[in-house]
N, C-alpha and C positions, 0 to 999 in steps of 0.2 A: 789682590785675589777678590775675585766677585763672585757672586751666589752662582752666575753661569760656571765660572770655574769650578765651584765645589760640586755643583751637579756633576758637569762631565767627568770629572775626577770619582765622583761615587759610582756614575754609568759603568764605568771601566770596571771597577771592583767588583760590582754586584755581577755584573755580566760573567766576569771570570767565575766567580763563586757559585753564582747557580749552574754554570757548565759541570762545576765540579761536583756540587749536589746531584744533579741529574744522574751522575753515573753510581751512585751508590746502592749498595743492597742492602737487604735488612740487616745483615750482621754489623754492616758498618754503622747504619743509623744507631743500633745498640752500643756503640763504642764507648767507653767512657771517655770525656773530653778532657781538656785541659783546666775546665771549671769544674771545681772540686764537686763532686754530688751528681753531676749532669751529665748525660749520654749526648753524642751528637744530635740527636734528636730535639733534647731539651735546650741545647744551645739554640737551635734554629728556630724553635718556638720562642724563645726570649729575644731572638732578632726581630721578631714582627709586633713585640709588645709596643714600643714606640709609635707604632703605624695602626693598631688596632684597638687599644686601649684608651678611649676617649679623657677628656679633664677630667670630668666630674668622677667617671671609674675609678681613676687614678688616685684622686685625693680621698675617695671613700676607702679603696684599697690600702692606700697607705695610712690612714688613721686605723684601719683593721689589723694592720702589720706593726703598730704601735711606733709609726713613722720609720720605720726600719725598712729602707729600699731594698735591701737585697732580699728581706724576708719576702716582699711584695714581689719581686722579680721572680723569684724561687716558687712561689704559690702560683704564679702565673704559667711559668714554665711547665710545671706539673699539671696543672688542671687542663690544659691545652690536650687534647687527645688525638689529634690529627697525625698521620703516618708522615714518613719523611717526605714522600710524593707529593701530598696536600700541602706539605709547608713550601716545597720548592717553588711551587706556581706563585704564590704571593710574595715571596722573597723576591723572584724575577721583576716582578712589577713595581718594586719599592723605588722611592726618590728621595733625593736630600730634602727636597722641600716637603715633603709628606711627613718626616721624622718630627714629632710632637711631644717633647718632654719640656715641662715647665722649668726656664731658666736654662735650657741647653744653648750651648755658642753655636755658632755659624759651621764650624768643624765638627761639631758632634755627632751627625749621622756617619760621616767617613770615619771617624775614629772607634765607633761602634763596631762598624762593619769590619774594619780593620782588625781590630782586637779579636773579636770572636771568630772571624773567618780562620785565623791562626787557631783560635782554639779547637777548631774543626779539624784543619788540614794535617796537624803536626802528629795527633795520634793515629791518622789514617795514613800517615806516610805520603801525603799530597805535596807535590814541589811547588804549587802555586805562590807567588809572592806579590808583595804589594807594591805597586809602582815606584819607583825614587822620588817622585814628585810627591805623590800622595803621604808616602811615609815621611818623606821630610816636613810637611807642613802638619801631619799629625804630631810627630816627634816634639815640634818647637811648641805647639799648643799644650801638650800635655806635661812639659817639662818647664812651661813659664811661671809655674806657682800659683795658677790660679785655678788648675784642675787635679788631676789624681795622682800624680807623681810627686811625692815629697822629699824633702831634702834629706830625710833619713836615709834614702837611697841614693841620691845623687851627690851627697857632698864628699869632695876629695877625690871624686874619678872623673877620668875622661871618658866619655862614650862615643864610639866612632863606628858609624855604619860602613860594612864594606862594600856595600853595593848602590850609594847613594851620596851625595854630598851634603853630608850631615855629621856635626859631631857637638859635643856639648860638656863643657867643664874643662878640669882640669886635675892632673894627677897619675896614676895608673891607670893604663887603657882597658876598658872592656870593650871589646867589638864583637860584631856579628851583623848579618843583615838586616835592615830594617823590620822586616815582620820580627824577627827573632829579638831584636832589642825592643821591641814593642811590646812583646808579649812578656818577656822577663821583667820589663820596668813596670808591668801590672801583675805583678806579683806571682806569675806562673812559673813556679818551682821547675817543672819539667825543662821549661824554655830556659831558665838560667843556667842549666846544664847545657846548653849548647854555645854559650858565649864562649869566647877565649879572650885572653890578653892578660899582662900582669897584674891588673885589678879584678880579674874575674872570681877569684877565692873570695876577696874581701866583697864583692859585690853578694855573691851567693851567701854568706855568712850573716848579711843583711835581713835576707829574707827569712832567718830562723826564730 
């Protein structure tokens, strides 16, 4: 997988998401997202943080947040006063190459977009899905032990995508499309209600 391949996949997912955003009305932008405490608008403001918050400001902001990244991200999203339409235009111009988070891996921009686009789409009832190839790559990256999904969620279960050639682990099955599994594995409780299989209840219990 080359940088060009990642950029191409990112562009496809970005364009699909921007098209979804372009059709939202004011009520949709105010809808609570899957990110606790954030509206759809807040999530979209957060999506721009890696592109608009420079390295120096990132370090200063992180220090002010007592090195709590989640707190920094929350402050950024809430401080951004742009409307949904004003956020959609710059989102539509982002690129994988422009994603600037210290220490982020090559697939970080694709994962960031895939996870947060689901945070927006599910509560709005939008049908947009992640492409099988993008979903497979992000899942492999996030379940490799180096990133965000811990063994406390993965151990003793088999995760099976229903719309892509991806599976992980052994044990009772937890199944869903790649977007649903990605969201659920990132501890979105609402998304976890959408998974199926003999291991689904056990998986949901691990989120409590």
